[in-house]
Residue, then its C-alpha position, 0 to 999 in steps of 0.5 A: x500500500x502506497x500510504x504505508x510506504x516507509x512507515x515501518x522501522x526498517x534499516x533503510x528508513x532509519x538510515x534515511x531518517x538519520x541522514x535527513x535529520x543530520x543534513x537538515x539539522x540547521x534547516x529544521x531548527x530554524x523552521x521550528x524555533x519561532x513556533x516553539x518560542x511563540x507557543x509560550x504566549x498562547x492563552x487558554x481563551x484564544x488557543x484555537x485561533x493562536x494555534x491556527x495562526x502558528x500552524x499557518x505561519x509554520x506552513x508558510x515557512x515550510x513551503x518556501x522550497x528555495x529554503x530547503x538545503x540542496x542535500x535534502x532536496x537531493x535525498x527527497x528526489x532519490x526517495x521519490x524516484x525509487x518510489x515512482x518505480x513501483x507507485x504512481x505518486x511519490x508524495x507519500x514517501x516524501x511526506x513520510x520522511x519530511x513530516x512523519x519521521x522528522x518535522x512532527x517528532x521534532x515538534x513533540x521533542x524539540x530537544x532533538x534540534x537543541x530547542x528548549x520548551x519551557x513548560x508542559x502546556x507548551x509541549x502539549x500545544x506542540x503535540x497538537x500542532x504536530x497532529x494538525x501538520x501530520x493530518x495536513x500532510x496526509x490530506x486527512x481530516x480529523x474524525x472519530x479518533x480525534x474529535x477534539x481536533x475536528x475544529x481544525x478541519x477547515x484549516x486542513x482543507x484550506x492547506x491540503x493543496x499547498x502541501x501536496x504541491x510542496x511535497x511534489x516539488x520537494x521530490x522533483x528532479x534536483x541536481x546532486x549536491x556539488x560537495x558529494x560529486x567530488x567526494x572520495x567515495x564518488x571518485x572511488x566508485x568512478x575509478x572502480x567502474x573504469 
């Protein structure tokens, strides 16, 4: 099933996830810093509006494809290409690594990217935002499983296409990073092939 692709914890998924986290450390940290900092200012009486505003702001920063490092773009392109060999669309595979395995877990545990959360309420709000982002990335409304989050379904519907476009572009053709073209491993592979 295409929706379940790369959702299991195989050696391949763990290696790719570690690579994405390591090579995208500064990128993901910069994405999350403003959001985590702003969570402490959310008031109980305006929680839904504030979370909506923060998710929209974070999504606005996420979809700036030009800000994604070339090494990550190349990795997501390779994942997309490998997926297209078997399935019609590769968006789900790219989404699995970007949202499911890196961004959303980083929202729940920002310490992975050296970001401190001040209190437990902030952590709960970040967990809620992670669920919202994951549902947007999966193009799936909240239902019986999370009825308290159904109030965000309008936000999800409004942002689906923007994220689908981003994920499609993220997996699109991208040149190999210049630094890896001249790496010793590449030179060794080329010389062995000769």
